[in-house]
C-alpha positions in Angstrom: -38.7 -14.4 -1.3 -41.3 -15.3 -3.7 -42.2 -19.4 -5.2 -40.0 -19.9 -7.3 -39.8 -23.9 -8.7 -36.6 -26.0 -8.8 -35.4 -24.6 -12.0 -35.5 -21.0 -11.4 -34.4 -21.6 -7.6 -31.1 -22.6 -9.1 -30.8 -19.8 -11.4 -31.6 -17.1 -9.0 -28.7 -18.8 -6.4 -26.0 -20.1 -8.2 -24.2 -16.8 -9.0 -24.8 -15.3 -5.4 -23.2 -19.1 -4.1 -20.7 -18.9 -6.3 -19.5 -15.2 -5.5 -20.0 -15.7 -1.8 -17.4 -18.5 -1.1 -14.6 -17.2 -4.3 -14.8 -13.9 -3.3 -14.4 -15.0 0.7 -11.2 -17.6 -0.3 -10.0 -14.8 -2.4 -9.7 -12.7 0.5 -7.6 -15.2 2.5 -5.4 -15.2 0.2 -5.0 -11.6 -0.1 -4.8 -10.7 3.6 -2.2 -13.4 3.7 -0.4 -11.7 0.8 -0.3 -8.6 2.6 1.2 -10.0 5.6 3.9 -12.1 3.9 2.8 -15.0 2.3 2.8 -15.6 -1.2 1.8 -19.4 -1.2 -1.8 -18.3 -2.2 -0.8 -16.2 -5.0 2.0 -19.0 -5.8 -0.5 -21.3 -6.2 -3.1 -19.5 -8.0 -5.6 -18.9 -5.9 -5.6 -15.2 -5.3 -8.6 -14.7 -8.5 -12.5 -15.1 -8.6 -12.6 -17.8 -10.9 -14.5 -19.7 -9.2 -13.1 -22.9 -11.4 -10.2 -22.1 -9.0 -11.8 -23.0 -5.8 -14.5 -25.2 -6.3 -14.9 -28.0 -3.9 -17.3 -30.3 -5.4 -19.6 -31.3 -2.7 -19.4 -27.6 -0.8 -19.9 -25.7 -3.6 -21.8 -27.6 -5.4 -23.7 -30.6 -3.5 -24.7 -29.4 -0.6 -25.9 -26.1 -1.5 -28.0 -27.8 -4.0 -29.5 -31.0 -2.0 -29.9 -27.9 0.7 -32.3 -25.6 -2.0 -34.1 -28.8 -2.9 -34.5 -29.1 0.7 -35.4 -25.8 1.6 -33.6 -25.7 4.6 -30.2 -23.4 5.5 -28.4 -23.5 2.6 -24.6 -23.4 3.1 -21.9 -24.5 1.7 -17.6 -24.3 1.5 -14.9 -24.4 -1.2 -11.6 -25.2 -1.3 -9.3 -23.9 1.5 -6.8 -20.7 0.6 -3.5 -22.2 1.4 -1.2 -19.9 4.5 2.3 -20.7 5.0 2.1 -20.0 8.6 5.8 -19.8 9.5 5.7 -17.3 5.8 3.8 -14.5 8.3 5.5 -11.6 9.6 3.6 -11.9 12.9 2.4 -15.6 12.6 -0.1 -15.5 15.3 -1.8 -12.2 15.5 -1.1 -12.7 11.4 -3.4 -16.3 11.1 -6.3 -13.9 12.5 -6.2 -10.9 10.5 -6.1 -13.3 7.2 -9.3 -16.1 9.2 -11.4 -12.4 9.5 -10.7 -11.7 6.1 -13.2 -14.7 4.7 -16.0 -13.0 7.1 -15.2 -9.4 6.5 -15.9 -9.7 2.9 -18.7 -11.7 3.2 -20.6 -8.9 5.0 -18.8 -6.2 2.2 -20.7 -8.7 -0.6 -24.0 -8.9 1.4 -23.8 -4.3 0.9 -22.9 -5.1 -2.4 -26.0 -7.3 -3.3 -28.3 -5.1 -0.8 -27.1 -2.0 -3.8 -28.4 -4.5 -6.4 -31.5 -4.8 -5.6 -32.1 -1.2 -4.9 -30.7 -0.6 -8.2 -33.7 -3.6 -9.7 -36.5 -1.8 -7.2 -35.6 1.6 -9.3 -35.4 -0.1 -12.7 -38.6 -2.0 -11.6 -40.6 0.1 -14.3 -38.2 0.7 -16.9 -36.7 -2.7 -17.5 -39.0 -5.1 -15.5 -37.4 -7.9 -17.5 -34.1 -7.0 -15.7 -35.1 -5.9 -12.1 -37.0 -9.3 -11.1 -33.8 -11.5 -11.2 -31.7 -7.9 -9.6 -33.9 -8.1 -7.0 -34.2 -12.0 -6.7 -30.2 -12.4 -6.9 -30.1 -9.7 -4.5 -32.3 -11.1 -2.0 -30.6 -14.8 -2.5 -27.3 -12.9 -2.2 -27.5 -11.2 0.8 -29.1 -14.5 2.4 -25.9 -16.5 1.3 -23.5 -13.7 2.5 -24.6 -13.1 6.1 -24.7 -17.1 6.6 -21.5 -17.5 5.5 -20.1 -15.0 7.6 -22.5 -15.8 11.0 -21.7 -19.6 10.3 -17.4 -19.3 9.9 -17.4 -16.5 12.8 -18.5 -19.4 15.2 -14.9 -20.0 17.6 -15.0 -23.9 16.3 -11.6 -24.7 14.4 -11.5 -25.3 11.5 -14.0 -22.3 10.9 -12.6 -19.0 10.6 -14.1 -17.7 14.1 -12.3 -20.7 15.6 -8.9 -19.1 13.9 -10.0 -15.7 15.1 -9.9 -17.1 19.0 -6.9 -19.6 18.8 -5.1 -15.9 17.5 -6.3 -13.9 20.3 -6.0 -16.7 23.2 -2.5 -17.0 25.4 -0.3 -20.2 23.6 -1.4 -22.9 26.0 -5.3 -22.3 25.5 -4.9 -21.6 22.1 -3.0 -25.2 21.7 -6.4 -26.6 23.5 -8.4 -25.3 21.2 -6.9 -26.0 17.7 -6.9 -29.7 19.3 -10.4 -29.6 18.5 -10.1 -28.8 15.0 -10.0 -32.9 13.6 -13.7 -32.9 15.4 -15.1 -29.1 14.3 -16.9 -30.6 10.8 -18.9 -33.2 13.2 -19.8 -30.8 15.4 -21.0 -28.6 13.0 -22.8 -31.2 11.8 -24.3 -32.0 15.2 -25.5 -28.0 15.3 -27.1 -28.2 12.1 -29.2 -31.5 12.7 -30.0 -30.9 15.8 -31.4 -27.5 14.7 -29.0 -25.5 17.3 -27.3 -24.1 14.5 -30.7 -22.1 13.3 -30.9 -21.0 17.0 -27.9 -19.7 17.1 -27.1 -18.1 14.3 -30.7 -17.1 13.5 -31.1 -14.0 15.5 -28.2 -12.2 14.5 -28.9 -13.2 10.3 -32.1 -12.0 11.2 -30.9 -8.5 12.6 -28.4 -8.2 9.8 -31.0 -9.0 7.2 -33.3 -6.5 8.4 -30.9 -3.4 8.6 -29.9 -3.9 4.9 -33.4 -4.4 3.4 -34.0 -1.3 5.6 -30.9 0.3 3.4 -32.6 0.0 0.0 -36.0 1.0 0.8 
């Protein structure tokens, strides 16, 4: 992505970050509703209104600081409430609810790639609109791939941890769930040590390359 000043970077990244986090959480709620739990719907969380999902720290402060530092950008929103006992097959369905979030990020990454394609097509006709489309498309691909891959890590309370808990036999699933209170600290350690970039970097680059090839 071309060099931008801080204000330009914030302007380019704001919508992609808000959409990535908002749609991710709404997807959890939508999947839960399809599987029998209407908790998110009753609490008004089945919406694309970002105000319903924003976490002041995770959605605003952390991404903004990371953006200004030029580092690994990620964030989080208020988790969508899911009542485990309302699901038709709770163990299986919790895994399906969990995977809905990362799946939505993959779909959004493809949509942002198509927006880049439109920007390239309109480059000579509407250059004032084409450049923002291309830059926001690049940001949209980046943030959605990061959120997808990060959430697929098999660490509770990340989505990947819930998916793994749904796949493991009962005793192992219970042991994995005991890690949840320490999950955030594990992620912080991986981030601070540089291991997170080492783990996510290769699949991120592969998927990013595939999406960029689609728009050429």
